[in-house]
N, CA, C and O of each residue as an XYZ file, in Angstrom:
876
protein
N     -13.822     -5.596     19.061
C     -13.971     -4.875     17.798
C     -14.809     -3.617     18.011
O     -15.939     -3.689     18.492
N     -14.255     -2.480     17.653
C     -14.962     -1.216     17.811
C     -16.098     -1.110     16.801
O     -16.123     -1.808     15.787
N     -17.050     -0.204     17.112
C     -18.115      0.076     16.155
C     -17.516      0.641     14.879
O     -16.567      1.424     14.923
N     -18.067      0.245     13.754
C     -17.592      0.742     12.470
C     -18.184      2.125     12.205
O     -19.394      2.332     12.299
N     -17.301      3.061     11.873
C     -17.741      4.426     11.603
C     -17.462      4.862     10.170
O     -17.911      5.933      9.763
N     -16.722      4.051      9.385
C     -16.424      4.391      7.994
C     -16.152      3.109      7.218
O     -15.699      2.113      7.783
N     -16.430      3.144      5.932
C     -16.199      1.983      5.064
C     -15.264      2.407      3.934
O     -15.478      3.429      3.281
N     -14.233      1.608      3.718
C     -13.222      1.898      2.697
C     -13.213      0.773      1.672
O     -13.141     -0.403      2.027
N     -13.285      1.142      0.411
C     -13.289      0.177     -0.677
C     -11.968      0.209     -1.442
O     -11.414      1.277     -1.707
N     -11.478     -0.964     -1.788
C     -10.476     -1.089     -2.843
C     -11.235     -0.967     -4.165
O     -12.465     -1.024     -4.175
N     -10.520     -0.802     -5.277
C     -11.217     -0.660     -6.559
C     -11.044     -1.886     -7.457
O     -12.016     -2.579     -7.757
N      -9.810     -2.153     -7.885
C      -9.579     -3.258     -8.820
C      -9.850     -4.587     -8.137
O      -9.258     -4.900     -7.105
N     -10.750     -5.364     -8.725
C     -11.123     -6.641     -8.149
C     -12.297     -6.542     -7.199
O     -12.890     -7.557     -6.833
N     -12.641     -5.321     -6.793
C     -13.757     -5.120     -5.872
C     -14.904     -4.409     -6.588
O     -15.964     -4.998     -6.799
N     -14.699     -3.164     -6.958
C     -15.741     -2.436     -7.686
C     -15.766     -2.808     -9.164
O     -16.819     -2.785     -9.800
N     -14.612     -3.147     -9.700
C     -14.529     -3.583    -11.098
C     -13.738     -4.888    -11.178
O     -12.781     -5.095    -10.431
N     -14.146     -5.748    -12.079
C     -13.463     -7.028    -12.264
C     -12.369     -6.851    -13.315
O     -12.424     -7.433    -14.399
N     -11.391     -6.048    -12.972
C     -10.374     -5.623    -13.940
C      -9.161     -6.544    -13.999
O      -8.450     -6.568    -15.004
N      -8.923     -7.290    -12.945
C      -7.665     -8.014    -12.853
C      -7.448     -9.038    -13.979
O      -6.331     -9.130    -14.489
N      -8.473     -9.815    -14.390
C      -8.252    -10.727    -15.517
C      -7.920     -9.998    -16.813
O      -7.157    -10.501    -17.638
N      -8.496     -8.812    -16.988
C      -8.245     -8.030    -18.208
C      -6.801     -7.545    -18.260
O      -6.115     -7.703    -19.269
N      -6.352     -6.952    -17.155
C      -4.974     -6.471    -17.112
C      -3.987     -7.626    -17.243
O      -2.963     -7.497    -17.914
N      -4.290     -8.754    -16.605
C      -3.399     -9.905    -16.698
C      -3.286    -10.416    -18.130
O      -2.219    -10.862    -18.554
N      -4.389    -10.351    -18.874
C      -4.343    -10.822    -20.257
C      -3.433     -9.936    -21.106
O      -2.686    -10.432    -21.948
N      -3.500     -8.626    -20.881
C      -2.569     -7.719    -21.563
C      -1.131     -8.071    -21.208
O      -0.264     -8.118    -22.080
N      -0.881     -8.318    -19.927
C       0.464     -8.676    -19.485
C       0.924     -9.981    -20.115
O       2.072    -10.099    -20.545
N       0.023    -10.967    -20.168
C       0.391    -12.262    -20.737
C       0.681    -12.147    -22.229
O       1.642    -12.739    -22.720
N      -0.136    -11.397    -22.950
C       0.096    -11.227    -24.392
C       1.478    -10.644    -24.654
O       2.176    -11.069    -25.575
N       1.867     -9.673    -23.841
C       3.191     -9.076    -23.992
C       4.274    -10.059    -23.573
O       5.313    -10.159    -24.226
N       4.034    -10.788    -22.482
C       5.017    -11.745    -21.989
C       5.333    -12.816    -23.032
O       6.482    -13.235    -23.173
N       4.315    -13.249    -23.751
C       4.509    -14.320    -24.738
C       5.370    -13.881    -25.914
O       5.967    -14.713    -26.598
N       5.433    -12.573    -26.149
C       6.334    -12.081    -27.209
C       7.787    -12.153    -26.763
O       8.703    -12.119    -27.584
N       7.986    -12.254    -25.462
C       9.333    -12.318    -24.902
C       9.766    -13.745    -24.595
O      10.934    -14.110    -24.733
N       8.778    -14.547    -24.171
C       9.066    -15.929    -23.786
C       7.795    -16.739    -23.988
O       6.882    -16.658    -23.167
N       7.716    -17.513    -25.053
C       6.478    -18.246    -25.360
C       6.121    -19.328    -24.354
O       5.053    -19.932    -24.451
N       6.998    -19.581    -23.387
C       6.724    -20.613    -22.384
C       6.057    -20.048    -21.125
O       5.688    -20.805    -20.227
N       5.905    -18.749    -21.058
C       5.300    -18.135    -19.870
C       3.828    -18.525    -19.774
O       3.120    -18.556    -20.780
N       3.376    -18.820    -18.562
C       1.970    -19.133    -18.320
C       1.353    -18.045    -17.444
O       2.056    -17.350    -16.711
N       0.053    -17.908    -17.529
C      -0.603    -16.812    -16.824
C      -0.465    -16.931    -15.311
O      -0.421    -15.915    -14.618
N      -0.396    -18.160    -14.783
C      -0.272    -18.305    -13.329
C       1.056    -17.769    -12.818
O       1.171    -17.433    -11.639
N       2.077    -17.680    -13.696
C       3.348    -17.093    -13.286
C       3.228    -15.589    -13.070
O       4.095    -14.978    -12.445
N       2.164    -14.998    -13.580
C       1.970    -13.549    -13.478
C       0.983    -13.161    -12.388
O       0.734    -11.973    -12.180
N       0.419    -14.133    -11.693
C      -0.585    -13.831    -10.673
C      -0.050    -12.891     -9.594
O      -0.807    -12.109     -9.020
N       1.241    -12.965     -9.322
C       1.834    -12.094     -8.315
C       1.787    -10.625     -8.667
O       2.057     -9.780     -7.814
N       1.446    -10.295     -9.919
C       1.325     -8.903    -10.330
C       0.040     -8.278     -9.804
O      -0.047     -7.058     -9.665
N      -0.947     -9.100     -9.514
C      -2.269     -8.598     -9.130
C      -2.212     -7.883     -7.787
O      -1.826     -8.466     -6.774
N      -2.597     -6.625     -7.794
C      -2.652     -5.844     -6.571
C      -1.313     -5.336     -6.076
O      -1.246     -4.686     -5.033
N      -0.238     -5.622     -6.811
C       1.102     -5.252     -6.356
C       1.472     -3.839     -6.789
O       0.854     -3.270     -7.689
N       2.482     -3.284     -6.139
C       3.013     -1.992     -6.546
C       3.695     -2.139     -7.899
O       3.937     -3.252     -8.365
N       3.999     -1.022     -8.515
C       4.630     -1.028     -9.838
C       5.904     -1.872     -9.851
O       6.055     -2.760    -10.690
N       6.812     -1.597     -8.929
C       8.086     -2.323     -8.916
C       7.881     -3.801     -8.622
O       8.466     -4.660     -9.282
N       7.051     -4.092     -7.631
C       6.830     -5.496     -7.272
C       6.165     -6.262     -8.414
O       6.535     -7.400     -8.704
N       5.187     -5.635     -9.055
C       4.478     -6.301    -10.149
C       5.419     -6.604    -11.302
O       5.422     -7.716    -11.832
N       6.214     -5.621    -11.689
C       7.088     -5.824    -12.841
C       8.297     -6.688    -12.501
O       8.913     -7.266    -13.396
N       8.639     -6.779    -11.232
C       9.667     -7.736    -10.822
C       9.160     -9.157    -11.025
O       9.901    -10.022    -11.491
N       7.891     -9.400    -10.673
C       7.263    -10.708    -10.939
C       7.294    -10.995    -12.430
O       7.614    -12.107    -12.851
N       6.961     -9.988    -13.226
C       6.951    -10.145    -14.678
C       8.346    -10.501    -15.194
O       8.502    -11.428    -15.988
N       9.354     -9.761    -14.740
C      10.725     -9.994    -15.199
C      11.208    -11.388    -14.824
O      11.913    -12.035    -15.599
N      10.832    -11.845    -13.644
C      11.229    -13.194    -13.213
C      10.571    -14.260    -14.075
O      11.180    -15.289    -14.370
N       9.322    -14.016    -14.482
C       8.626    -14.978    -15.342
C       9.237    -15.014    -16.735
O       9.381    -16.082    -17.331
N       9.594    -13.841    -17.253
C      10.187    -13.759    -18.597
C      11.583    -14.372    -18.606
O      11.922    -15.183    -19.468
N      12.387    -13.960    -17.618
C      13.737    -14.508    -17.434
C      14.568    -14.426    -18.717
O      15.161    -15.410    -19.162
N      14.593    -13.208    -19.303
C      15.369    -13.038    -20.545
C      16.521    -12.058    -20.388
O      17.133    -11.647    -21.374
N      16.815    -11.685    -19.147
C      17.936    -10.790    -18.911
C      17.567     -9.323    -18.832
O      18.387     -8.513    -18.400
N      16.370     -8.954    -19.231
C      15.937     -7.568    -19.137
C      15.522     -7.238    -17.705
O      15.005     -8.087    -16.979
N      15.758     -5.992    -17.319
C      15.335     -5.554    -15.993
C      13.836     -5.285    -16.004
O      13.219     -5.161    -17.062
N      13.259     -5.198    -14.799
C      11.823     -4.914    -14.730
C      11.512     -3.540    -15.310
O      10.457     -3.338    -15.911
N      12.450     -2.581    -15.124
C      12.230     -1.249    -15.681
C      12.205     -1.275    -17.204
O      11.366     -0.626    -17.828
N      13.123     -2.025    -17.798
C      13.169     -2.130    -19.259
C      11.894     -2.762    -19.802
O      11.336     -2.295    -20.795
N      11.440     -3.816    -19.152
C      10.221     -4.487    -19.603
C       8.994     -3.602    -19.420
O       8.130     -3.549    -20.296
N       8.914     -2.917    -18.304
C       7.788     -2.012    -18.074
C       7.756     -0.902    -19.117
O       6.699     -0.596    -19.670
N       8.911     -0.300    -19.387
C       8.959      0.804    -20.348
C       8.606      0.338    -21.752
O       7.934      1.047    -22.502
N       9.066     -0.866    -22.103
C       8.746     -1.412    -23.421
C       7.256     -1.715    -23.536
O       6.640     -1.461    -24.572
N       6.690     -2.253    -22.479
C       5.252     -2.529    -22.448
C       4.462     -1.244    -22.629
O       3.549     -1.181    -23.452
N       4.807     -0.232    -21.871
C       4.084      1.031    -21.935
C       4.213      1.715    -23.290
O       3.302      2.418    -23.728
N       5.348      1.506    -23.951
C       5.554      2.120    -25.265
C       4.729      1.436    -26.351
O       4.431      2.040    -27.381
N       4.361      0.174    -26.120
C       3.661     -0.585    -27.157
C       2.198     -0.877    -26.840
O       1.413     -1.162    -27.745
N       1.826     -0.808    -25.558
C       0.471     -1.186    -25.157
C      -0.099     -0.139    -24.206
O       0.530      0.204    -23.204
N      -1.281      0.365    -24.519
C      -1.986      1.272    -23.618
C      -3.245      0.556    -23.141
O      -4.335      0.749    -23.679
N      -3.066     -0.280    -22.113
C      -4.175     -1.106    -21.631
C      -5.328     -0.249    -21.123
O      -6.492     -0.572    -21.360
N      -5.014      0.835    -20.430
C      -6.063      1.662    -19.835
C      -7.026      2.227    -20.878
O      -8.237      2.267    -20.660
N      -6.480      2.660    -22.009
C      -7.339      3.264    -23.038
C      -8.238      2.228    -23.702
O      -9.265      2.577    -24.283
N      -7.858      0.963    -23.619
C      -8.648     -0.094    -24.242
C      -9.687     -0.712    -23.313
O     -10.474     -1.561    -23.728
N      -9.683     -0.283    -22.063
C     -10.586     -0.877    -21.080
C     -11.975     -0.258    -21.165
O     -12.122      0.957    -21.298
N     -12.985     -1.107    -21.086
C     -14.372     -0.664    -20.970
C     -14.768     -0.871    -19.516
O     -15.189     -1.961    -19.130
N     -14.633      0.174    -18.714
C     -14.848      0.039    -17.282
C     -16.317     -0.127    -16.911
O     -16.629     -0.550    -15.798
N     -17.201      0.193    -17.812
C     -18.619     -0.055    -17.548
C     -18.947     -1.534    -17.710
O     -19.805     -2.063    -17.002
N     -18.270     -2.201    -18.637
C     -18.545     -3.619    -18.892
C     -18.083     -4.512    -17.739
O     -18.636     -5.593    -17.535
N     -17.076     -4.067    -16.985
C     -16.534     -4.908    -15.906
C     -16.906     -4.364    -14.519
O     -16.371     -4.815    -13.506
N     -17.810     -3.409    -14.486
C     -18.275     -2.828    -13.216
C     -19.224     -3.795    -12.522
O     -20.082     -4.402    -13.163
N     -19.068     -3.934    -11.218
C     -19.972     -4.771    -10.439
C     -21.190     -3.904    -10.079
O     -21.136     -3.096     -9.152
N     -22.265     -4.082    -10.816
C     -23.397     -3.162    -10.734
C     -24.102     -3.181     -9.379
O     -24.776     -2.216     -9.021
N     -23.954     -4.265     -8.628
C     -24.562     -4.294     -7.299
C     -23.928     -3.261     -6.363
O     -24.476     -2.954     -5.304
N     -22.773     -2.730     -6.762
C     -22.093     -1.729     -5.936
C     -22.936     -0.478     -5.748
O     -22.860      0.162     -4.699
N     -23.734     -0.120     -6.738
C     -24.522      1.112     -6.659
C     -25.481      1.066     -5.475
O     -25.521      2.001     -4.675
N     -26.243      0.002     -5.357
C     -27.200     -0.112     -4.259
C     -26.491     -0.178     -2.909
O     -26.978      0.367     -1.918
N     -25.344     -0.844     -2.875
C     -24.586     -0.956     -1.621
C     -24.078      0.409     -1.185
O     -24.220      0.788     -0.023
N     -23.493      1.139     -2.106
C     -22.963      2.467     -1.784
C     -24.083      3.407     -1.344
O     -23.935      4.170     -0.389
N     -25.189      3.336     -2.048
C     -26.331      4.191     -1.712
C     -26.844      3.881     -0.309
O     -27.129      4.797      0.462
N     -26.963      2.601      0.027
C     -27.476      2.206      1.333
C     -26.521      2.627      2.452
O     -26.954      3.121      3.493
N     -25.229      2.428      2.230
C     -24.252      2.810      3.245
C     -24.268      4.315      3.497
O     -24.139      4.762      4.636
N     -24.427      5.092      2.426
C     -24.519      6.544      2.585
C     -25.788      6.917      3.345
O     -25.770      7.811      4.191
N     -26.889      6.231      3.044
C     -28.140      6.511      3.746
C     -28.024      6.197      5.234
O     -28.673      6.828      6.067
N     -27.185      5.209      5.554
C     -26.963      4.856      6.961
C     -25.990      5.814      7.642
O     -25.770      5.726      8.850
N     -25.417      6.715      6.880
C     -24.553      7.741      7.457
C     -23.073      7.421      7.505
O     -22.313      8.137      8.158
N     -22.639      6.356      6.825
C     -21.222      6.010      6.841
C     -20.431      6.872      5.846
O     -20.818      6.961      4.681
N     -19.345      7.501      6.276
C     -18.422      8.094      5.313
C     -17.804      6.968      4.480
O     -17.476      5.907      5.011
N     -17.647      7.202      3.181
C     -17.092      6.181      2.289
C     -15.823      6.705      1.635
O     -15.743      7.867      1.236
N     -14.841      5.833      1.532
C     -13.585      6.197      0.876
C     -13.184      5.097     -0.096
O     -13.575      3.939      0.047
N     -12.395      5.490     -1.083
C     -11.798      4.538     -2.018
C     -10.295      4.643     -1.847
O      -9.729      5.732     -1.943
N      -9.645      3.512     -1.594
C      -8.191      3.482     -1.412
C      -7.618      2.438     -2.364
O      -7.656      1.240     -2.085
N      -7.094      2.902     -3.478
C      -6.648      2.003     -4.549
C      -5.192      2.267     -4.903
O      -4.725      3.403     -4.825
N      -4.478      1.218     -5.292
C      -3.093      1.372     -5.742
C      -3.011      2.010     -7.122
O      -1.936      2.436     -7.546
N      -4.132      2.078     -7.820
C      -4.167      2.624     -9.179
C      -3.972      4.138     -9.162
O      -4.249      4.801     -8.161
N      -3.496      4.670    -10.274
C      -3.267      6.111    -10.383
C      -4.590      6.875    -10.375
O      -5.624      6.345    -10.782
N      -4.549      8.114     -9.911
C      -5.754      8.887     -9.658
C      -6.609      9.095    -10.901
O      -7.834      9.007    -10.817
N      -6.001      9.366    -12.047
C      -6.805      9.638    -13.246
C      -7.616      8.421    -13.672
O      -8.740      8.560    -14.155
N      -7.052      7.234    -13.498
C      -7.799      6.020    -13.840
C      -8.896      5.769    -12.807
O     -10.003      5.366    -13.164
N      -8.595      6.004    -11.532
C      -9.626      5.865    -10.503
C     -10.820      6.746    -10.832
O     -11.962      6.287    -10.803
N     -10.560      8.004    -11.143
C     -11.652      8.933    -11.407
C     -12.393      8.572    -12.685
O     -13.600      8.793    -12.787
N     -11.688      8.023    -13.652
C     -12.369      7.571    -14.869
C     -13.352      6.446    -14.539
O     -14.487      6.450    -15.016
N     -12.914      5.485    -13.723
C     -13.787      4.375    -13.330
C     -15.012      4.903    -12.582
O     -16.141      4.511    -12.878
N     -14.792      5.781    -11.626
C     -15.892      6.306    -10.818
C     -16.866      7.124    -11.654
O     -18.081      6.988    -11.506
N     -16.340      7.968    -12.527
C     -17.206      8.831    -13.333
C     -17.956      8.060    -14.413
O     -19.130      8.332    -14.666
N     -17.291      7.104    -15.049
C     -17.953      6.338    -16.110
C     -19.070      5.459    -15.558
O     -20.002      5.098    -16.276
N     -18.964      5.121    -14.279
C     -19.995      4.284    -13.659
C     -20.909      5.078    -12.716
O     -21.720      4.503    -11.990
N     -20.765      6.393    -12.742
C     -21.645      7.300    -11.989
C     -21.681      7.001    -10.496
O     -22.746      7.019     -9.879
N     -20.516      6.726     -9.919
C     -20.481      6.449     -8.478
C     -19.544      7.394     -7.725
O     -19.366      7.244     -6.517
N     -18.949      8.351     -8.408
C     -18.036      9.284     -7.734
C     -18.742     10.035     -6.614
O     -18.121     10.384     -5.610
N     -20.031     10.284     -6.781
C     -20.798     11.073     -5.809
C     -20.915     10.403     -4.447
O     -21.212     11.070     -3.456
N     -20.689      9.116     -4.384
C     -20.852      8.391     -3.125
C     -19.623      8.466     -2.225
O     -19.717      8.181     -1.031
N     -18.481      8.844     -2.775
C     -17.235      8.784     -2.019
C     -16.850     10.145     -1.446
O     -16.777     11.147     -2.157
N     -16.607     10.144     -0.146
C     -16.155     11.349      0.537
C     -14.664     11.582      0.322
O     -14.173     12.701      0.468
N     -13.955     10.521     -0.024
C     -12.500     10.602     -0.166
C     -12.026      9.564     -1.167
O     -12.483      8.420     -1.157
N     -11.109      9.971     -2.030
C     -10.473      9.059     -2.982
C      -8.963      9.159     -2.794
O      -8.394     10.249     -2.863
N      -8.314      8.018     -2.558
C      -6.883      7.988     -2.285
C      -6.203      7.019     -3.250
O      -6.667      5.896     -3.447
N      -5.105      7.463     -3.843
C      -4.320      6.626     -4.747
C      -3.032      6.194     -4.071
O      -2.401      6.976     -3.360
N      -2.651      4.960     -4.292
C      -1.399      4.458     -3.751
C      -0.189      5.171     -4.308
O       0.897      5.095     -3.734
N      -0.364      5.871     -5.433
C       0.746      6.615     -6.032
C       1.158      7.805     -5.153
O       2.195      8.421     -5.395
N       0.356      8.126     -4.143
C       0.678      9.218     -3.238
C       1.725      8.822     -2.203
O       2.215      9.674     -1.462
N       2.075      7.527     -2.146
C       2.929      7.033     -1.076
C       4.177      6.365     -1.638
O       4.195      5.920     -2.786
N       5.217      6.301     -0.817
C       6.458      5.681     -1.246
C       6.292      4.186     -1.450
O       6.889      3.604     -2.356
N       5.473      3.561     -0.599
C       5.252      2.123     -0.690
C       3.763      1.832     -0.816
O       2.941      2.447     -0.137
N       3.430      0.905     -1.674
C       2.034      0.535     -1.877
C       1.684     -0.639     -0.978
O       2.511     -1.090     -0.186
N       0.459     -1.131     -1.101
C       0.042     -2.319     -0.363
C       1.015     -3.468     -0.655
O       1.401     -3.637     -1.811
N       1.423     -4.258      0.328
C       0.823     -4.497      1.647
C       1.233     -3.517      2.737
O       0.831     -3.689      3.888
N       2.024     -2.491      2.411
C       2.299     -1.461      3.400
C       0.976     -0.808      3.802
O       0.187     -0.450      2.927
N       0.712     -0.644      5.094
C      -0.587     -0.113      5.532
C      -0.726      1.395      5.455
O      -1.757      1.939      5.851
N       0.297      2.083      4.953
C       0.292      3.543      4.974
C      -0.958      4.143      4.332
O      -1.533      5.097      4.856
N      -1.373      3.585      3.204
C      -2.542      4.131      2.513
C      -3.785      4.067      3.399
O      -4.639      4.952      3.333
N      -3.890      3.032      4.222
C      -5.054      2.892      5.081
C      -4.969      3.774      6.325
O      -5.985      4.304      6.774
N      -3.782      3.934      6.881
C      -3.619      4.887      7.978
C      -3.975      6.304      7.514
O      -4.669      7.048      8.207
N      -3.485      6.650      6.334
C      -3.759      7.984      5.772
C      -5.254      8.186      5.552
O      -5.803      9.232      5.896
N      -5.904      7.187      4.983
C      -7.335      7.294      4.685
C      -8.153      7.471      5.958
O      -9.052      8.311      6.010
N      -7.847      6.687      6.976
C      -8.552      6.820      8.249
C      -8.356      8.211      8.839
O      -9.295      8.815      9.357
N      -7.131      8.709      8.757
C      -6.853     10.038      9.290
C      -7.657     11.115      8.587
O      -8.188     12.021      9.230
N      -7.748     11.019      7.262
C      -8.517     11.995      6.491
C     -10.008     11.906      6.815
O     -10.714     12.915      6.785
N     -10.482     10.712      7.122
C     -11.896     10.532      7.477
C     -12.172     10.893      8.931
O     -13.319     10.935      9.376
N     -11.070     11.158      9.669
C     -11.179     11.524     11.085
C     -11.804     10.397     11.934
O     -12.631     10.643     12.813
N     -11.392      9.190     11.647
C     -11.778      8.035     12.448
C     -10.517      7.240     12.750
O      -9.500      7.405     12.076
N     -10.579      6.382     13.755
C      -9.428      5.531     14.048
C      -9.430      4.347     13.091
O     -10.490      3.956     12.603
N      -8.257      3.765     12.813
C      -8.220      2.585     11.946
C      -9.151      1.468     12.425
O      -9.745      0.760     11.612
N      -9.275      1.314     13.740
C     -10.114      0.244     14.291
C     -11.595      0.473     14.023
O     -12.400     -0.444     14.184
N     -11.961      1.678     13.617
C     -13.350      2.011     13.337
C     -13.689      1.902     11.847
O     -14.759      2.329     11.414
N     -12.760      1.324     11.062
C     -12.943      1.214      9.613
C     -13.189     -0.226      9.178
O     -12.548     -1.158      9.663
N     -14.120     -0.382      8.264
C     -14.315     -1.654      7.573
C     -13.763     -1.495      6.173
O     -14.109     -0.551      5.464
N     -12.906     -2.418      5.775
C     -12.275     -2.371      4.452
C     -12.765     -3.529      3.603
O     -12.845     -4.666      4.070
N     -13.092     -3.233      2.352
C     -13.480     -4.270      1.394
C     -12.314     -4.488      0.436
O     -11.972     -3.600     -0.345
N     -11.716     -5.649      0.497
C     -10.543     -5.970     -0.318
C     -10.727     -7.328     -0.979
O     -11.657     -8.065     -0.652
N      -9.834     -7.655     -1.911
C      -9.889     -8.973     -2.541
C      -8.530     -9.662     -2.577
O      -8.463    -10.882     -2.432
N      -7.452     -8.916     -2.765
C      -6.144     -9.527     -2.981
C      -5.394     -9.757     -1.682
O      -5.703     -9.145     -0.660
N      -4.416    -10.634     -1.725
C      -3.568    -10.906     -0.572
C      -2.916     -9.629     -0.063
O      -2.900     -9.368      1.140
N      -2.381     -8.839     -0.981
C      -1.664     -7.625     -0.583
C      -2.597     -6.606      0.050
O      -2.248     -5.974      1.047
N      -3.784     -6.444     -0.527
C      -4.734     -5.485      0.022
C      -5.248     -5.902      1.381
O      -5.343     -5.083      2.296
N      -5.579     -7.172      1.514
C      -6.053     -7.702      2.792
C      -4.970     -7.539      3.861
O      -5.258     -7.154      4.994
N      -3.739     -7.833      3.492
C      -2.622     -7.702      4.426
C      -2.442     -6.257      4.864
O      -2.223     -5.995      6.047
N      -2.529     -5.317      3.932
C      -2.362     -3.899      4.262
C      -3.419     -3.437      5.255
O      -3.102     -2.770      6.240
N      -4.674     -3.790      4.998
C      -5.759     -3.376      5.885
C      -5.632     -4.044      7.251
O      -5.902     -3.420      8.278
N      -5.227     -5.294      7.263
C      -5.032     -6.005      8.526
C      -3.920     -5.372      9.341
O      -4.052     -5.209     10.554
N      -2.820     -5.014      8.679
C      -1.699     -4.382      9.379
C      -2.086     -3.020      9.932
O      -1.499     -2.550     10.907
N      -3.074     -2.389      9.312
C      -3.551     -1.097      9.802
C      -4.499     -1.258     10.987
O      -4.902     -0.264     11.591
N      -4.857     -2.493     11.326
C      -5.745     -2.738     12.446
C      -7.208     -2.531     12.118
O      -8.016     -2.265     13.008
N      -7.554     -2.651     10.848
C      -8.927     -2.453     10.406
C      -9.667     -3.782     10.296
O      -9.050     -4.841     10.190
N     -10.994     -3.712     10.321
C     -11.811     -4.889     10.059
C     -11.832     -5.111      8.556
O     -12.056     -4.170      7.794
N     -11.604     -6.339      8.125
C     -11.463     -6.629      6.700
C     -12.519     -7.625      6.229
O     -12.686     -8.694      6.817
N     -13.222     -7.263      5.172
C     -14.123     -8.183      4.479
C     -13.504     -8.485      3.125
O     -13.254     -7.577      2.332
N     -13.258     -9.750      2.864
C     -12.606    -10.157      1.623
C     -13.641    -10.645      0.615
O     -14.428    -11.547      0.902
N     -13.629    -10.039     -0.563
C     -14.467    -10.509     -1.657
C     -13.801    -11.750     -2.248
O     -12.674    -11.683     -2.738
N     -14.490    -12.857     -2.201
C     -13.901    -14.130     -2.628
C     -13.626    -14.146     -4.126
O     -14.515    -13.901     -4.941
N     -12.380    -14.438     -4.467
C     -11.972    -14.610     -5.860
C     -10.929    -15.718     -5.868
O      -9.782    -15.505     -5.475
N     -11.329    -16.892     -6.315
C     -10.443    -18.052     -6.270
C      -9.587    -18.226     -7.525
O      -8.902    -19.238     -7.672
N      -9.623    -17.257     -8.416
C      -8.887    -17.402     -9.674
C      -7.384    -17.197     -9.525
O      -6.607    -17.730    -10.317
N      -6.961    -16.425     -8.510
C      -5.560    -16.007     -8.457
C      -4.806    -16.513     -7.232
O      -3.684    -16.080     -6.969
N      -5.413    -17.418     -6.488
C      -4.725    -17.977     -5.337
C      -4.525    -17.003     -4.194
O      -3.549    -17.119     -3.451
N      -5.428    -16.041     -4.034
C      -5.307    -15.057     -2.963
C      -5.429    -15.728     -1.590
O      -6.181    -16.685     -1.407
N      -4.669    -15.196     -0.642
C      -4.725    -15.660      0.742
C      -5.663    -14.726      1.514
O      -5.362    -13.543      1.678
N      -6.785    -15.248      1.981
C      -7.764    -14.442      2.706
C      -7.746    -14.721      4.211
O      -8.674    -14.345      4.927
N      -6.706    -15.370      4.679
C      -6.682    -15.828      6.071
C      -6.691    -14.681      7.073
O      -7.095    -14.889      8.217
N      -6.267    -13.489      6.698
C      -6.243    -12.356      7.617
C      -7.570    -11.598      7.641
O      -7.755    -10.701      8.464
N      -8.478    -11.945      6.758
C      -9.766    -11.249      6.714
C     -10.683    -11.719      7.839
O     -10.649    -12.883      8.239
N     -11.500    -10.799      8.339
C     -12.469    -11.146      9.377
C     -13.722    -11.798      8.782
O     -14.372    -12.625      9.421
N     -14.042    -11.407      7.550
C     -15.239    -11.913      6.877
C     -14.894    -12.208      5.422
O     -13.981    -11.618      4.845
N     -15.651    -13.139      4.849
C     -15.548    -13.426      3.422
C     -16.924    -13.244      2.797
O     -17.924    -13.700      3.349
N     -16.977    -12.587      1.662
C     -18.243    -12.364      0.972
C     -18.103    -12.808     -0.480
O     -17.019    -12.748     -1.060
N     -19.213    -13.252     -1.053
C     -19.186    -13.701     -2.450
C     -19.643    -12.622     -3.414
O     -19.370    -12.705     -4.612
N     -20.335    -11.613     -2.911
C     -20.689    -10.468     -3.746
C     -20.856     -9.247     -2.865
O     -21.029     -9.368     -1.652
N     -20.804     -8.079     -3.467
C     -20.841     -6.830     -2.713
C     -22.167     -6.633     -1.990
O     -22.232     -5.912     -0.994
N     -23.206     -7.259     -2.479
C     -24.511     -7.114     -1.864
C     -24.573     -7.616     -0.433
O     -25.508     -7.292      0.299
N     -23.580     -8.408     -0.026
C     -23.548     -8.928      1.336
C     -23.004     -7.918      2.342
O     -23.133     -8.123      3.549
N     -22.406     -6.844      1.871
C     -21.728     -5.900      2.770
C     -22.657     -5.302      3.830
O     -22.311     -5.325      5.011
N     -23.831     -4.763      3.450
C     -24.670     -4.139      4.484
C     -25.124     -5.085      5.582
O     -25.490     -4.633      6.668
N     -25.107     -6.397      5.323
C     -25.534     -7.369      6.315
C     -24.406     -7.916      7.169
O     -24.649     -8.769      8.023
N     -23.178     -7.453      6.966
C     -22.073     -7.926      7.788
C     -22.296     -7.509      9.247
O     -22.794     -6.412      9.499
N     -21.939     -8.356     10.200
C     -22.209     -8.069     11.612
C     -21.818     -6.674     12.098
O     -22.607     -6.042     12.801
N     -20.621     -6.163     11.749
C     -20.276     -4.844     12.285
C     -21.100     -3.698     11.709
O     -21.115     -2.601     12.269
N     -21.784     -3.945     10.595
C     -22.630     -2.922      9.993
C     -24.092     -3.128     10.342
O     -24.818     -2.160     10.570
N     -24.526     -4.368     10.386
C     -25.951     -4.653     10.598
C     -26.410     -4.290     12.005
O     -27.607     -4.186     12.274
N     -25.425     -4.097     12.913
C     -25.786     -3.718     14.269
C     -26.067     -2.234     14.396
O     -26.615     -1.788     15.404
N     -25.694     -1.460     13.374
C     -25.865     -0.013     13.453
C     -27.183      0.434     12.872
O     -27.480      1.628     12.863
């Protein structure tokens, strides 16, 4: 394992505990289509690309509508982003972690599947935009996680090799993407959604454990 020269954070599920909130919006809409749908049928939406997430949704609904039709109908009736209080679901220990990593000289990046305007809203509302040298949205790429493209791109922009990056992820898809990129992966434990963390090098229960991880504590 090479020395770590940069740290990359996912956003949803890592910096903010947003996934249960978004899932609840999805479930409320799903129940208007099929009252037998359960929230565990929608877990596959977490961390997935737009098409993959809504394909999971369409399969759960099973009412003959395409994923595009369901997505468009959802968007026309529900604006989940505008209803989110990103300060209320922010993991406040992130501030001290980001500050310490910057003091240690690590370049920091955010690589999220979420659209750029929402990413910047989260960062600005929680006063942490100043800590990140680079912000990357999965919407910039043809394929989202688990495709590793977003992580290869991020490493290139930071001018480090993928093997020199530590990634903080939580979901199966995110962990898989970082692993496929050849990066060191620390998985934030979240047992609510059945995530597979088997590809992660480390497991942490809160962000405060990051500075003490072996590849960082040696520097």
